N, C-alpha and C positions, 0 to 999 in steps of 0.2 A: 192503295193507302190504307184501306181496311185491313188487309192481312198484315202489312208492314206495323201498324199499330199495335195489332193483337200479338204479333211476334215480340216486338219490342217490350211489352207489357208482361208477356210470359217470361222473357229472359229476365227482366228486372224481379218479377215474382220469384222465379226460381233461385236467384241470388240473394235478394234481400230477405226471404222468409228464413233463411237459415243464417246467414251472415249477420251479426248484431249491428244492423244499419237501419232496420225498420222497413219491412215490405210496405205497410200500410201509408207511411209517410211518402215513400217513392212512388207509389200508385196514385196516390192524392195528387201529386205534384204532376206526374205524366198525363193522368186522365183529364186535368185542366187544360193540358195541351193537346190532346187529341180528341177529335169530337166523336167518341163513341157513343151510338144512340142506344145501344143495348148493354150497358156496363154491368147489369146485375147477371146476366147470363155468362159474360165473359169472366167476371169475377168467380164464378162458380167452378167454371172449367180450369181456371188457373189454380184455385185452391184444390181441386180434385187431383191435379198433377202433382202439386207439393206434398200433399198428404200421401199420395202413393210412393212418392220418394222416401218419406218417413218409413212407412210400412216395409218397403224393399230393404233399406238400410240397416234397419233395426229388427229384422224378422226373428232372428235368433233370440233377442230380449224379449220380444213380444210373446213368443213361444214359451220362453222360461216363465211368464207371468202365470201360467196354467198350472207350473209346477213348483219349482224352489223359490220362485219370486212372486209367489201368490200374494203375499203381504203388500207388495208394491201396488196392487191395484186399489186397495183400500187408501192408501197413501195419495194415489192419483185422483181418487175421488174427493178426498178432502182439499186437496189443491186445486181441484176444478170449481169449487164451490164460489170463490170470490168472483170469478169471471163471470160464472152463470148468474150472480146476484146482481153485478154491475152490468154486464153486458146485454141482458135481455131488455131492461128498461132503457138503457142507452140507445139500443138499437131502435127503439119504438119511437122515443121522445127526442133523441138528440143525434139522430143520424146526419142532419145537414152539418152539424158543427164538427162531425168526425171527417168531413169532406172539405175541411177549410185548409189550404195550403199554408197560410199564415201560422196556424196553429201547429202543423207539421214542421215548419221551419223552426219554431221555438223549442218544440220537443227534441229535435234532433240535438240541440245543445245539451238538453238533459240526458239523453242517450250517451252522448259524448263524455259528459260528467261522469256517468256510472262506469264507463268502459276505462277511464283514466283512473278511477279509484280503485279498480279491481287490480290494478298493477301492485297495489300495497297490501292486498289481500292474499294471506298465506292459505293454500288449500289444506283441506284436512284429510283425513284418511277414511271417513265414512262412506259406506256404500248405500245406494238407494234403498235396499231392503232393510237397512239399520236406521233410517232416518225416522226422527220423531214426528208425530202427528202435529205438533205446534209448528215445526219448522216446515213441514210440507204445506201447512196453511200459509206460512209466510211467504213461502215461493209463490203460492196461489195468488197472494196480495199483489205481488210484483207483476204477476202476468195479467191480473185485473187491470192494473196501471198502464200496461202496454196496449190496451184498448185504444188508447190517444194515439192519433197518427203522429209519427216521428218517434215513438218510444219503442224500440226494439223488444219484441216479445222474447225472441231467443236470448238477447243480450241481457235484459233484465232479469230473467228466470236463472241463466246461468250465474250471473253475478250473486243473485240471491242464494243460489246453491253452494257456490263457494264461500259465501259468508257464513252459511249455516254449517260449514266443516266438510262438505262433500269432497270426495276427490276430483281432480279435474274432469277425468273421463265420466265419472258418475254424474256430475253436475250436467254435463251436456246430454247424458242418456236421460235423466230424470226430466231435463228440460223439454226434449222432443218426445218423450212418451207422454208428458203432459200437454203437448201440442196436439196430439190426435184427437182427444175429446174438444179440444178449443177450436181447432180448424174445422173437425167435423160439425161442431154445434154451429159456428159461424156459417158454414156452408148450408145447413138446414134452414137457418133464418133467410139466406139469400134464396133458397129454393121457396120458400113461402112468399118472398117478394115476387118472384118470377112467376109463380102460380096465380098472382093477383093481377098479372099482365095478360093482355089478350093474345098477344103474339110475340115472337122473338124474330127480330130483323137481321140477326147474324147468321150467316150461312153455317150449317152442321160443320163443313170441312173446315172453316176458319176455327170453330170452336175445339174441334178435335186437334188441329195444328197448335193451337195454344195451349191446350192440356198436355200434349206429348212434350212440347219444348220446355215448358215449366216443370215437368217431370225430370227429364234429362239433365236441364240445367241445374234443378234443385238437388238432384242426387249427386253431382260434381261438387256443389257448393257445400253440401252437408260433409262429405268426406274431407274436404279441404279444411272445413272450420273445426273439426274434430281433431285434426292433426295440429292446428294452430293452438287449440285449447291446451293439448296435452304439453306443448312446448311452452306454455305460460305467456303466450303472444296475443291474447284477445285485446289487449289495449291499443294495439295498432291500429284496429279498425275506428278508434276514436277520431283520428285525424280527418276521416272522410266525413263524418257527420258534423264535426266541429267547422269543417270548412263549408259544408253545404248549407247547414243552418242559417249563417248570415246571408248567403246568396238568396235562398228563398225568400227570407224576410225582406231583404232590399227589393227583390222582384215584386213582392206583394204591396209592399208600402211606396214604391216608387211613384206610381199614379196619383196617390194622395198628398205627395209633398208639392 
């Protein structure tokens, strides 16, 4: 049962980290169903897997940051500021709220609304390297908003990128380059939590399997999403979260009615 739960979480993490349907929201819901005693360690390995998927998929663009796209580094720093300002205190003082399935259900609806809106948003012709610092900061604000469970990080930042005039493929690229410090930073905070624990109760093999599954599934999901974005089909994902949101809300409120 332990391996089944970790593999299922890894599959969900790999898919939802990149598809605009919120990995945090889905993991909050699933973790409430599976009794994992070592959630911090498991989450670290799942995030390592999806981070590795980004590094592999975008390795050429990452290498270009050292040459012709070096200006993008400063844009990523600016775009990462809002998540750092909000995320560190939120992790320390509001961590329990971020694990609330009811909140995730409500925020799924917000993600759906953003994805529906993007259908009316015409993409521009701007490339990442030509993005202004103000627009990079705005995209970063949308990423900070995605700290709430149920708000898709990829969805909100891609929508913001398209809204600021980026090309479809460039909006996706900036979103996932921006994810590298975001996922890495979140992983470091979870490592800190792990170090405060005395021991890890999850077998090493189970953690390795979880990380590998999240990497492979994430790599496939990322390639799939980029193709859909280029075709202007991002709004199709809205129907999933718009249907899932009311189901999760009803599930959470049912015992109270």
